[in-house]
C-alpha positions in Angstrom: 11.1 -33.5 -40.1 8.4 -31.5 -38.2 8.7 -31.2 -34.4 6.4 -33.2 -32.2 3.8 -31.0 -30.5 2.8 -31.9 -26.9 -0.3 -29.9 -26.0 -1.0 -29.1 -22.5 -4.2 -28.3 -20.7 -3.8 -24.4 -20.9 -3.6 -24.3 -24.6 -6.8 -26.7 -25.3 -8.7 -24.6 -22.9 -7.4 -21.4 -24.6 -8.0 -22.5 -28.0 -11.5 -23.7 -26.9 -12.8 -21.1 -24.6 -13.3 -17.6 -26.6 -13.1 -15.6 -23.5 -9.7 -17.0 -22.4 -7.0 -14.3 -22.8 -5.0 -16.2 -25.0 -7.9 -17.6 -27.2 -6.8 -16.3 -30.3 -3.4 -17.1 -30.2 -4.1 -20.8 -29.3 -6.9 -21.0 -31.9 -4.4 -19.9 -34.7 -1.6 -22.2 -33.1 -3.7 -25.3 -33.2 -5.3 -24.3 -36.7 -1.8 -24.1 -38.2 -0.6 -27.5 -37.2 -0.2 -30.2 -39.7 0.1 -33.2 -37.4 -1.7 -34.2 -34.2 -0.8 -33.1 -31.0 0.2 -35.5 -28.3 -1.0 -35.4 -24.7 -1.8 -37.5 -21.7 -4.9 -38.5 -20.1 -4.1 -36.2 -17.2 -4.4 -33.5 -19.6 -7.4 -34.4 -21.0 -8.9 -35.0 -17.6 -7.7 -31.5 -16.6 -9.0 -30.0 -19.6 -12.6 -31.4 -19.6 -12.7 -30.2 -15.7 -11.6 -26.6 -16.6 -14.3 -26.6 -19.5 -16.9 -27.8 -17.2 -19.1 -24.7 -17.7 -18.2 -24.5 -21.6 -20.5 -27.0 -23.3 -19.3 -26.0 -26.7 -15.8 -26.3 -25.4 -16.4 -29.7 -24.1 -18.2 -30.8 -27.2 -15.2 -29.3 -29.3 -12.6 -31.3 -27.2 -14.6 -34.5 -27.9 -14.4 -33.8 -31.6 -10.7 -32.7 -31.6 -10.0 -36.3 -29.9 -12.3 -38.1 -32.2 -10.8 -36.6 -35.3 -7.4 -37.3 -34.1 -6.1 -33.8 -33.8 -5.3 -34.3 -30.4 -4.0 -37.8 -29.6 -3.0 -39.6 -26.2 0.7 -40.7 -26.5 1.7 -41.7 -22.9 1.1 -44.4 -20.5 1.8 -43.5 -16.8 2.0 -47.1 -15.9 5.0 -47.6 -18.2 6.6 -44.0 -16.8 5.4 -44.1 -13.0 9.0 -44.0 -11.6 10.2 -41.3 -13.6 6.8 -39.2 -13.4 7.0 -39.5 -9.6 10.6 -38.4 -9.6 9.6 -35.4 -11.3 6.8 -34.6 -8.7 9.4 -35.1 -6.0 11.8 -33.0 -7.6 9.3 -30.0 -7.9 7.5 -30.5 -5.0 7.9 -26.6 -3.7 6.3 -25.7 -7.2 2.8 -26.2 -8.2 3.5 -29.3 -10.3 0.4 -30.9 -11.3 0.3 -34.6 -12.2 -0.5 -33.6 -16.0 2.6 -31.2 -15.8 4.9 -33.9 -14.6 3.2 -36.4 -17.3 4.1 -33.5 -19.8 7.6 -33.1 -18.8 8.0 -36.8 -18.9 6.8 -36.8 -22.5 9.2 -34.1 -23.3 12.0 -36.3 -22.3 10.8 -39.1 -24.5 10.3 -37.0 -27.5 13.5 -35.7 -28.0 12.5 -33.1 -30.6 9.3 -32.2 -28.8 7.9 -28.5 -28.4 5.1 -28.1 -25.5 2.2 -26.1 -26.5 1.3 -24.4 -23.4 0.1 -21.2 -21.6 1.6 -22.4 -18.4 4.7 -20.2 -17.4 5.9 -22.8 -15.0 7.2 -24.8 -17.9 9.8 -22.1 -18.3 11.0 -23.5 -14.9 10.7 -27.3 -15.3 13.4 -29.0 -16.8 13.6 -32.3 -18.8 16.5 -34.9 -18.2 17.4 -33.1 -15.3 18.7 -29.8 -16.6 17.7 -29.1 -20.1 15.2 -26.3 -21.0 12.0 -27.4 -22.7 11.2 -25.9 -25.9 7.9 -24.3 -25.7 5.2 -22.9 -27.9 3.8 -20.1 -25.8 2.0 -16.9 -25.9 4.7 -14.9 -24.4 8.3 -14.0 -25.2 
């Protein structure tokens, strides 16, 4: 059984912005996937914002969404309490709303790996103490 891949905005932006330091790595990882990546609307919004000056990047993200390569698989409304708990728990870190949603998704998908370029995911824990498996460009 293939692991569920949860994609974060850093990985999306790196894959779509050629001048990103992790572009080659992120593009290769995205191209190698055999199933859609799941994400949340907060990550999509953050990605479009970060790609605001990259017209081709925004068009490419639209294409990834339209073709189902990236799919939204999270409803904040259904997971508000647990997501807000994560934001309160990591109040001393720069946990964004998108990061909290991704950690909650990792809790929901037991065999998931988070595809990210954000080292904060090494600090975050799911289910109160479990490390989150990461697909990352560093060791």
